[in-house]
N, C-alpha and C positions, 0 to 999 in steps of 0.2 A: 328130649326124644321126639322125633319126627312123627307127626301124624300120618304120613303116607300121602300118596299122590291125590287123594281125595279130600284133603284137608281144607275146611271150609270156615275156620276161626281165624285163620290170619296169622297164628302164633309160629308158624314155619319161614314166613316172609324175611328176606334179607339174609338168607344163608350165606352169601358171598361177603367176606371180610375184604373191603377194599382199601384199608389204611393199614400201614402209611403208603401214600401214592408216591411212587417212583418220581424221583426229581432229576432232572437232566436240562442243562443250559449250555447251548452251543455259543462259541465265542462270537463277541461284538454284539450281542443283543442290548437294547435300550434298558431293559428292565429284567431282574432275576426271578424265576419261579423257586420258591422256597418252601411252600405249604405243603406238608403231607397229607392233608385233608381239609375238607370243609365240613360244614354243618351236616350236611346230607350224607358226607361220606362217613363221618364219625357216628352218625346215629344207624346208619345201615349197618356198620361194621358192629355196633353194640348189640344190635337185634341177632346178628349172624352168631357172635359168640355165645349168647344166651341160648340159643337153638342147639348149638354145637357142645354146649358144655355138659359134662358128666357129673355135674353136682346135683345130688338129689333134690336139694331145696329148690334150685332154679328151675328143674325139671317141672314143677307143679305150676310154674309161671306161664298160663297159656294166652293170657290176654295181651293185646297191643294198643288197647285203647288209651288215648291221651289222658284221660282223667285218672288213670291209674297212677298211684305214687311212685311206684317202680319206673314207669314208663316216664314220668315227669322228671325223675332224677336222670334217666338217661339223655332226655331232652336237654336239660340243664348242662349237664356235662359236654355235650355236643356243641351248645352254644359257647361254653367257655373254651373248648378246643379250637373252635373256629376263632373266636377271638384271639386267643394266644398264638395261633398258626399266622394269622393275619399279620399282627404287629412284628412276629418273628421274621416274616417274609420282608416288612418294611424296614426293620433294623439290619436285615442282611444287604438290603439295597442300599440303604444310608451307608454300609461300611466299604463301598466302592466307589471310586471318583466317577465312573462312567454312569452309574446307575443312581446315584444320590439326587434326590430331589430337593433336599432342605438345604438352605444357605449354609445354616450352622454346620451341618455335615461336610459341605464342600470345604468350608473354611477350616474346619478341625483336620480334615484329611490333608489339605495343602499345606496345614502347618506342619506336618509330619516331614516335609522335604522342605521347610523354611520358606514357604510362600504364603504372603498374606494377600487377599483380594485387594485391588487397587480402590481406595476410598473415593477415586475420582479426580478431576482437576478443573481448577476455575478456569473460566473463561477470561480471555485477556482482550484488550483494545488499546487505541491511543486516545487520549484526551486532548483536544486543543483548547487552550485557555486565551480569552480576551482580557488583556490587562489595560486598566484604568489609566489614561494619560492624561485625566484632568489635573489642574493645579491642585496641590494639596495631597495628592496621591503619590507620585514619584516625580514630580515637576513636570514640566514640558516635554514633550517627545524631541529628541535631539535630531531634528531635520537640519537641513543646510539652511542658514539664515541668508537672509539677503544683503547684499552689500550695504556696508555701514551698520548691520546689527551686530551687536556684541555675541560672542560665542557663548552659549550658556554652560554653566557649571555642571558637573556629573550630578545626576541627581541618583538617589538610593535605587539600585537595582533589584527588582523583585524577583521573587524565586518561587518555585511550585514544591513545597516540601513533602517528603514521603507521607503518605496516610490522609492527604487531601481527599476528602470524600465528594462522591458525585452519585445521584441517583437516578435511575431510568424511570420514564413515564410511560407505564403498560400501554400498548397499542390496541389490545382487546380486553373486554371485560373479565376473561379467564386468566389474564396475565397478572402477575404481582410485581411491584417495583423491585428493582434489584439495585443492589449497592455496589459500588467499584472505588477503589482507592488507588492513588498512585503509589508506586513502589519504590522509587529511587528520586533523589533530588533532581530538580530540572531548573536550570536558569530561565528566565522570562523576560521579556522587554516590550513596553507598549508598541515599539516601533514594529515588532514582529507579528503583530495581529494580523496584517494583510500587506505584506510584501509584494510589490508587484515587480513583473520583468522590465526590462527596458523598452518604452513605449515610443521612444521617438530617437532620432539620430540626427546629427547635423545635416544640413542641406549642402549639398556640394554641388559645384559648377565645374565641370572637367572640360579639359581643352583637347584630350587624347582619346577620347571614347565616342563612339558613335551618339547621334542625337537621340535622346528618349525622353526629355522632359518638355512638356509644353506650358508650364506653369510654376509660379514662384510664390512660397509660402511666407508671408512677412509678419513681423511681429507687431501686435498692436492694431489699431484701426487707422488705415492710412486713407485719408480722405483727400489728400492733395493729389493722388494719381488720378488721370482720366483716361479714356480711350485715346488712342493716337499718341500718347507719351512715348518717347524712345528710351529704351532700357539697355544700359552698356553692362555687359557680363564679363567679368575677370576671373581667371582661375589664378589661384596662388601661385601655381608652379608653371603658369602658362608662358611660352615665349613672348618676347617683347613685343612682336608683332601680331599677338593673337588678341582678336577681339570679336565678340560677337553683339551684334545690335539686333534688338527686336522691338516690335512696336505692341503697345498694350491693346488688348482687345476688350477686356472686360476686367472691372474691378469689384470684387464681392467680399466686403467684411463679414466676418463670423458673427453670428447672433450674439455669442458672449463677450465679443469684443477683444478677444485675445489675439486674433489673427486676421489676417486679409489674404485673400487669395487673387493673385494677378495673373490672368490668362494671357498669353503671348500669341503673336502671329505665326510663331514657328516653333520648331523643336530646339532645344538646347541640350547639352550633356549634362546629366546630373544624378542625383541620388536615384537608384532603382530599387532593387531588392535588398534585403536585409543580410548583411554578411556578418554574423556573431563571432566573437571571439572565440576561438578553439582551444578546448581544455588542452590537448596535446602539445599545441604551441606555446600555451600559456606554462605548461608543467617545465618545457625547456627552456623557456625564458624567463623564469624566476630568477631575478638578480638582486632583489633586495635583501640586503643583509644588515645585522645590528651594527657591525663595523663600518659599514659604508656611510652611516649617518654620524656625522662629527657634532652636530647640534645638541646642546645641553637642555635649552629652554625650548618649549613650545612657541615657535614664532611663525610669521607667514613664510619666511625663508626656509624652515625646518620642514614645513608642510610641503612646500614647493619641492625639497630634496627627496620627500618620501615619493611624490608624484612622478618622479623622474624614473622610479623603478617598478618592476612587478613584484608584488610580494604575496608569500605564502601568509594567509591572516594570522596563524599561529605566531609564525616569526614576528609580525609587526605588532601583537599583542605583548610578545615577550620585550620589544623594544620600547614600548609603551610603559610596560612595568618597570623596567631599568631605569628609564629616564624619569620616571614619575609623572608621566603624561597621563591625566586622566583620560581613559579610552574613550569616553563620551566627547570630551573635548577635541580630541584628535578627529575623531568621526565628523563632528560638526563642522572643524575648519576645513577639513578635506572637502566636505559637502558644498562648503562656501566657495572655495576656490574653483571647483568644478562648476558650480552656477553661475560665477562671474564670466566663465569662458564657454558657457553654453551656447552663447550666440554665435561664437566663431564657427566658421565652415570652410570647405575647401573652395573658397572663391567668394567674390563680391558681386553685388548687383548696384548699380548706379541709374537714378532718372537723370537723364539729359535734358534740362528743362528749356534751354535756349539753341534754335537753330540760327547759326549766321553763316556768313558768306565772306571770302577773301576781300580785302580793299581793291576795288578797281573792278569788281565783276561786272558792274554795270555802266561803265564809261561808253560814251558812243563811239562807233566804229570808226577809224580813223585810216587814212591811206597814206603811205610813205613814197616819195620819189625815189628813185634808184641813185640816190645821191648820198654823199656823206652829210650828216653823221648816219651811220648804219642802223637798222630797225633794232631797238632794244630786244635782248633775247625773252624778256619777262614780258612783252607787250601782250596783254590778253587778247588782242586781235588775231595774233598769231597762234593762239592755244597754247600758249608756252605754259609751263609748270610753275608751281610758286618759286621752286629751287631748294636748294639746301640752306637751312637756316636754323636757328633757334629762337626766332620771335616770327610769329603769324600776326598780321594786321587785320582786323575784323573789319567790316563794312560799316560799324557804328559801334558808338560807346554801349557796353554792358556791364554796369556796375555790380550785377549780381554773381558776376564770376569770383569765386574765391581762389585763394591761394591754395597750393597743394591740391588741386581738382584734376579732373581728367576731361579730355577733349577728344573726339574722334574726326579726323579729316577723311572725308570720303568723296568718291565720286561714283559713277555707274558700275565701276569694275573693281576699284580698289578702295582700301580704308586703312588707316593707320592712328592706333590709339597713342596718345601722347600725354605726358604729365606735364601740368601746368605749374610753374612755381609761383607766377604772380600774372596780374592782369591789370595792369595800370591804364588809365585813360590818357591818351596822349594825341598830338596832331601829327599827322603824317603827309608827306608831299611824295606823289607818285603818279605816274601816268598822266603828268600834266594837270593833276588836279590836286586838291588838299581837303583835309576834313579831320574832325575830332573823332577817333576810334579807340577801342580797346585793343591793346597790343598784348597777345598771348606770349608770355616770357616762359619758354620751355625749359626743363630741367635738363635737357641734352638737344645738340643739333640732329636734325632729321633731314632726310633727303625727301623733298616734297615734289621732285621733278615730274613724278607721274600725275601730279594733280593739277590739271588747268585752272586757272584763276576763274574763267567764266563758269566752268560746269562743276566746282568743288562746294561742297557743303560741309560746314563745320558745325558739329553738335558739341555743345560746351554747357557750362553751368551746372556741373554734375553734382548730385546730392546723394550720398550713400543711403541705400535702402536697408533696413534691419530684417536680415534673414532670419525666419524662424526655424526651430526644429521640424522635422516631417515627421507625421506617424509612420510606424513601422507597420506595414499591412500584413506581413508575412505572418503566418500562424507558426504556433509551436508544434512541429511535428512529432508523431509517434516515434519512440526510439531515441529521442532527445535525451542526452545526458548532461549537457552544458546550458545553462541559463545566465545570461547578464542581467543583474539586477539594475533596478532604477537610479540607485546610487550606492555609496558605499554604507555597508552594514558590517562594522568591524567585529561586532560581538559573536557573529556567527564563526563557527570553527569545525573542522573536519570531524566526523563521528556524531554530528548532531542529527536528529531526526525531524523531519519538516512534513507537513501535509501540503499538497499540491492541488488546488481546487481549479475547475474551468469548466467552460462550455464546449462539448466535443464537437468537433466540426465536420464529423462523419455522420452526427445525429443532431441535427440543429433543434435546440430546446431541450437537449439533455445533458444534465451536468455530471460529472464524475470528480472522484478525489483519490489520489494516489499518496502513500506514504513512502518516503525515501530517506536513505540515510546519506549525508553530505560526504562524499569520499574525499573531496579537496574544495577549499575555498581561497580563491585568490582575488587580490586587489589588483587591477590592471586599469591603468589611466583613470584612477579615481571611482572606478565602479567595481562592486563586488560581483566575482563571477563562480558560481557555484557549480560543482562537478558531481551529479547523482551516482549512488552505487550501481544503478541499472537504469536502463533507458525508460522512457514514459510508455505505458501501455497505449494509451490513446492520444490523438491529436486534439489539440485546443486552439480556440481563438486566443491571439494576445491579448487582446483588451479584457477578457474575463479572467485572465489567469491571475492567481493569488495565491500567496505562500503563506503559511500559518508556522512559525518557528516556535511558538510557545508550546511545544508538544510534550507530553509526559504519558510514560507507559504505565497502564492502569490494569489490574485485575479484579474479578469478581470477589466479593466479600466484605463484611462490615466488620470493624475492629471492636473489640470490647477488652475490658480490663476487669479481674474478678479475683476474690480471694477464695482459694481452694479449701483451705481449712487450716488445722492445726497438727503439726507433726508431733509424734509419739515415738518416742526411742525404743520404747519396750514392744513396738508391735512391727512384725516383720511384713514386708509387700503391702504398706499401706496404699490404698486406692482411693482416688477422688474423680468424681465425673465432672464433666464441663458443663455449665449451666445452658449453653447455647449449642446448637447443632444444625446442620453439619459442619465439623470442622473444615477449614479451607485449607487445600492443597494447591500450590503453584508450579509451573513447570520447571524443572530443573535437569541440568545436564549430569545425571547419575544414571545408575543402571536401572532403577524405577521410573524415572522421568519426572518425579514429582518430589517436592518437599513440604514439610508441614510449616504453617504460620506459626504455631504454638511455641510460645517462650514461657518457660517456668522459672520462678525465683525463689529460693529457699534462704530466709534470713538475708535478703537483698543480695544473695549470689546466685548467678544464673547457673542451673544445672543443664546437662545436655541429654537429648533423646538419643536412645540406643534401639537397635532392631530387636535386640534380645538381652536377656541377663547373662547369657551364657558367655564364658571367657573374661567376664569383668570383675574387677577385684573389689574387696570390701570398702575401700576409700574412695572408689570412683562415684562421683556425683552424677549419676545418671537417672533415667526414667524411662519406662517404655508406655506405649499407647496401644489401645485396642479399641475397635469399633464393633458395635453390635448391628443386627439387622436394620435396626431404626435409624442408625446414623449416630447414635451418641456415643462419645468419647471417654473412654476411662483411661486417667494417668495412674501408673502403678510404680512404687519406687521399691529398692532393693531391701534385702535383710540383713545386710552386715557381712554377707559370704559373697554374694554375685550381687554388688552394687551396693553403695553406702544406705544405711538407715536413715530416716529422716530425723532431725534433732527435734527434741521436745520444745514446743512454743506453742504460743496463742496466735492463732491466725497468721502464721509466720509463713504461709505458701501462697504466693499469688501466681496468677498466670495472665498473660496477654496474648489473644489468637485473634483471628479473623473466622467469621463463620458465612457460609454460602458457597455453593458448589454446583457444577453440573451445567448441564444444556440450558437450563432457565436462565443462565447469564448470557447467553448468546443472542442479545438483543440487536436491533437493526441500526443504521446509521441515524444520528441525530436523535437518538432516543434518550441517551443519557446526558441529562441537561439539568438536573436539578442540584445546586452545590448544597451539601450537607455540612460541609466546613468551607470556610471563606478565609483563605490568607490575606494579609493585607495587599490591596490593589488588585486582586482578582475581581473581574467583573461578572464574567459567565464562562462556562465551559460547555463543550459538546464533544460526542464523538464523531470524527469525520468519516470513520470506516466502521463496518459492524464489529461486533465482538466475536472472537472466533476462539476454537480449542477447549470450548468446555465439553466435559465428558462426566457423565454420571458414574455413581460408584460401580464397580464391575458386577454384571450380572452373573448368573448360575453358569451359563453356558461358557461365557467367556473365562470365569474363573476356573472350570474345569479344564478348559482348554490349556489356560495360560500355566496352570499349576504344573503342567509336565514340561512346558517349554523352559522354565527357568532351571530345571536340572538338567537339560541339556545343554544350555549356554554356561551356566554356572558362573554368570556375570563376567566372562570373558569371551573374546570373539578370536577365534582361530581359522576354524573352517568355514567353508561356504555356507553350510548349514547352521553354523553359530550366527552368522549375519542374519539369517532370516529369523532364528528363534529369539535372538537379541530384540529384534527390531520388533515382532509381533508381541513380545510381552511388555513392550515399551508403553506407558499410559498415553493413550490418545492415537495409538496406532491399532488398526482393525484388521489390516491384511498386509503382508509383507513377502516379497519374493526376491531370493537373491541369485544370481546368476553371473558366469563368467562371461565377459565379452572384451572384444578386442577393438581399441578405439583407433587403430591405425599406427600406434607407437608402441604399445604395450597391452598386455593384458591385465584387466582389473576387475574388480568386483562391482557389478551393478545392482544396488539395493532399490527396489520399488516398492513404494508404500502407498497405503491410502488410510485415511482417517475414519473416525465413527461415522456410519451412516452415509459412506462415499464421500466424507470432506477431502478435498484436495489439499495436501499437505505441502506447504510451499517450503522447499529446502532451506531458504534463508529466512523463514520465518521462525516464530518462538519454538514450536514443537520440532521443527525440522533442524534448526541449528542446534538445539539441546540433544536430539537424538544423534546428529554428526559428532558433536564434541564426545557425547558418551561412548560412542563405537570407538572414537579415535583413543580416548583413555583406556578403553578396556582391550583393544587389539595390540598386535605387534607393531611398534613404530614403523612408519613408513608403509603400512599396507595401503596399497592404492585400492580407493573404493569411491563410487560416486552414488549419491542420494539423489533419488528423482522420485517424482510423483507419478502415478498413473494418469492416463487421460481417460476421462469419462465418454462413453460412447453409448448410442442409443439406437433402437430399432423399431419398426412399425410392422404392422399386419393388417389383412384385410381378409375378407371372405364371408362364406354362408355357413352358418350352424343350423341344422334341422335337429329339432327336438322331438321327442316322443309325443304321440298324441294326447295323452294324459298329462304332459308336464307344463309346468307353468313357465312361460318364456322370460319373465322378469326374475323368477328365482333362479333359472339356469343362467341368465346372462350375468347375475351378480357372482354366481358360483364360478363361472368362467373367468371373469376378470379377477376374482380373489385368486384362484389357482395360477392363472398365468403372471399375475403379479409376484407371488410368492416364488415361484419357480425361477423366474428372470428377474429375481431382485438383486441388489447389490450383495446381500449377505449369502445368497445361494451361488453366484457365479465365482469366477476366479480370473486372474490375469491372462489375458490372451486366449480364453475359452470361447470357441465359436457357438454360433446357434444354429441348429439344423432344423430344417422343415419339419422333418420327422417328429423331433421332441415337442415341436410345437403342437402338432396335431394330437400326439399322445396325452399332452397335458389336457387338452380340451376333450378328447375322447373319454379320457377317465371320469368326466363329471357325470354324476347321476342325472337322467334324463335326456343327454345327448344322444341322437340316434346316428348322424354321421356329420362330417366335417369335411368343408372344401375351402382350402385356403387360395386365394386368388393374388395376394400380395404379401411380400415379405421381403423387406428391404431396410437398409439402413437411413436413419433420418436425414443424414446430410447426403442422401443420394436421391436420384429420381424413383418414382414408384415403379417396382418392378416385382417380379417373383423369382426368388433365389432359392436353390434347395440347402445351401449353406451361407451363412453370413460369418465372414472371417473377423476376428479381433486381432490386431497386431500384437506380437511379442516384442519385448525390447530388442533392438537391434541398432548397430552403427548406421548413422546418417550422414549427410553432409554436413559437416562443421560441428554437428551436436548428435548425441544418441537420441534414438527415436524411442520414445518411452512407451511401455506397457499399455494396452487398453483393456477396459473392462466393459463388456456389451452387455447392456440391461434394457428391459422395455422401456420405452419413451413414456413419460406419463401423462401424455396428452391422452384424452378419452379414447378407448378402444371402439364405441359405438357412436355412429353408425357405420364406420368403415368395416367392423365385424358385425355382420347382420344374423340375428336370430330370428328363424321362422319355424312356423309350425305347419305341417303337412295338412 
C-alpha cells in the first residue's frame, strides 16, 4: 500500500516494473541484444512489484535498507538474473555465424554446412645443394679431359631423397629455427653446383665484313713477337687473293700466362658481339635421332657422329641407355672432342718473320743499245714485273722458310698471298749475275706481272699463331629464355628446375637469383643449350652468372614417427592425439588447396583419411582428424558402421607426419642452411629464394566469411560467382575477383587473386598452379579462364593537421597514423577501389583532438607530388598483347610525418 505523495521512508521507490526489457535487433548488427534486463532493472522491478502487491504479508514490508534480509534476497536474485541474462545473450550471439566471438562456436556452426576452418599451410621454397666432388665421394667430376687423358668411368650419381632436412638460422632474437624438408626425390651432380654460361667464343677473322677488330688474342705467353713484326691474316672461306697484313704495335702477355694480347696497327674483320644460338632455330633444327647413329660401341667415331647433329638431350640420353653407353662417359668424350677443337676459329693468323726481295732487285742500272738482241722483258731496269711463274727466286738464302708455309708478294699498291710448297736453296743466273738464293716453289702458278722486281717485297717464313677464344663481353639481357652453357651437361633434362644467380647490370653490386624450369634442353655443336619456361626478370653480367641445377622443392615442417596407441575392437570411435603440433599441411590441387602430411598405419596397413564418416561403410579403413584451438590434432577411427573399428592389438597404431606450419616458415634468402640430415655426398644446402606461401590457421573473421563461400560454390565452378567464391575459399588466397573479359578473340573469365597480407600470387607458382588445376578439375571442361595476380599500388599524402589547444600532438599524430593505415590497408580495400580526398579528410577529422585538416598533397607514389581529388586504381582490362591486371591502392608504408604536419594553435 502506498504511503502517498509525502512518503519519506522510501518504501514506495521503484513503482515502475521495467523487466522484461523489449529486445529488438535490426539486420546486420555485429552483436545481438538479447538481455531482458540487468541487475538494476531486476532490482527496481522487484521493489515495484512489492509495492504494488496485494499480499497482506508483503504490505507490512516498509523498509528498503540493504541490511534487511528480504532486501538482501532481492539483491541476490537481481545478481543471479543479471548473470543468467548476460550468459543467455552470450549464448545467443554464439548461435549465429555473424555474431559469434568464439572460434569453437564458429567451427561448430561452420561444421553444420560441412566447412572446417583451414588449419593453415606450410611455407615452401627451393633448396640448392652443393654436392661433394672430392675423390671418395662420387669420383672426379666428369669435365672434359685434356687430349691424351683417359675418359673417366661413370661415378655413382648422387641424389637428394625426399625428407632431406635443412633448418633455418634465426635472423633476430625473436625468431625460432624452422625446419624444412624436401618433398620429392631429385637428381644431383657435383658438376651442377655452379654451371656457367658460355664465356668465350672462337676468334674469327672475316674477309667479307667491315673492319672492327684491332687486336688478336693468342693462347699462351708469346714472347717471340715484337713490335714491327708483320702479321698475315687469312679467313677460312676467303677468296684466294684475300690477304690482310698488319704490323704489331704492342705485345702484352696476361699476368696468368694463359693468353697474350697483340695490338695491331689497323683494324681487321673479326669477332664482335655475341650471337647465341636461338632456341626457335634449335627446335626446328633438331635432327639427332636414335636410328641415325649406327655405332654400337662408344668410340671417337661414334662421338663424332653424335656431334654432327643437334640433339634433344632426352633423346640423346635414351640413345645412351639403348647402346649401354654410360652417360657420364659420353658427356666426357663429347667435352674432350670439343676441347680439342676449341682453338679452331674462322681464320688463321701467321707471323711473317722474314722480309725478302726478288732476285735482281739490286743489280746496277744498265743501258742497252737499240740493236739486237732486244731488251729482256723482265729486265728490272725497265720496271718489268716478275711475270707468271710458280717459282720466285729470293735475293738470298733463307733456310728458315718451311714447306707448306705462306708468303706475301707485295708492292706499294698490290699484294698477293701464295702457298709455298718448299723453299730449297739453289744457285740462280739472271740479269747477267748469279748467286745462291732460296727458291720459293709455289703450289700453283701465279701471275706476278704487276709486281716490279726492284720495288717488290716478299714477306715469308710464316709461323702460325695460336688464336685463343675471346671473352664474350655481352651481358645476359632481361627477358632471356635461351642460355648456351660452357660445355655439354647431358644429365640436364626438360622439366628440371634450376636456380640462376648473377650480378645485376642495372644495379652494380646487387645480386639476384631466379628459379626457372627448363622447357627444353638441346645439345648443339657439343654445347648444352637450355630454354627457360619464362624470360629472366633481370639483366646480369655474363661473368657473374651461375646456375645451380641441384635444386629440390622443400616445405616447412619436421618429420616425426610415433606410436599412437593400441586398438580395441570393443570401443567405437577410438581417438588418439598426436604428440607434436601443429600438423603440417602442404599445398595441393584440390578444393581446399591443402593436403595433410599425416600417414596412419594399423597393423602395418595404411589407412586413409576422410573428411567425414558419413556415407562410409563398415569395412572401410578410414579415419578423420580434428584440430582444437591450440592446434592439437586428434585422430578418430570408425564405429564399425560408418568406417571400420580398430582391431585389437598392442601398440598396433603408428603415425608418421610433419609438424610446423604458418608464416613462421617464411624465412629470407640464404637462411635455411643447417643440414639436419646429410645424404651421401651432400656438402651443403641453402635456399636461393625466400620461402613463400605460409599461411597461419584460419582466423575467426576469415572462417566466418569462408564458411558461407563453400556452400555457394559447393566444390564446383559453373557461374562467374563460383570462380570468385571457389578462389576466395582456397587456402592461401585472401581476396579474389572474377569478371568476364574480352581478349580480342573470345570472352573468358579473368580471375584476379591476392594472397594473405597482400602477397602477390604467381600464377605459375605453387599456390597459383594448384588453384588453377583445382578450378580446371571442378569446372566444365574447356571453360576459358585466366588466373592473374593483382598489382599492388601505393599512394602518399601531405598537409597540416591542427589539434585542439588542450590536445597532445604526439598522441594525436599516433592516432592519425593508426586510423589512416587501418582505413587504407590491404584488408580494408578492394581491387580497383579509388581513394578520394574526402575520405582521407574524414578519416583524420574523426580522430579525437583534431580541430581542422588541410591536405596539400595526395598522389600515387609512382607519380610526381600533386594534390588530386581522386586517385584511380585500374580494374582488369584488355591491354596490348596481355591483360592489364587489377590494382589495389593502399597507403605507402613510408612514414607519414613530416609530410603530414601536426600543429597546435
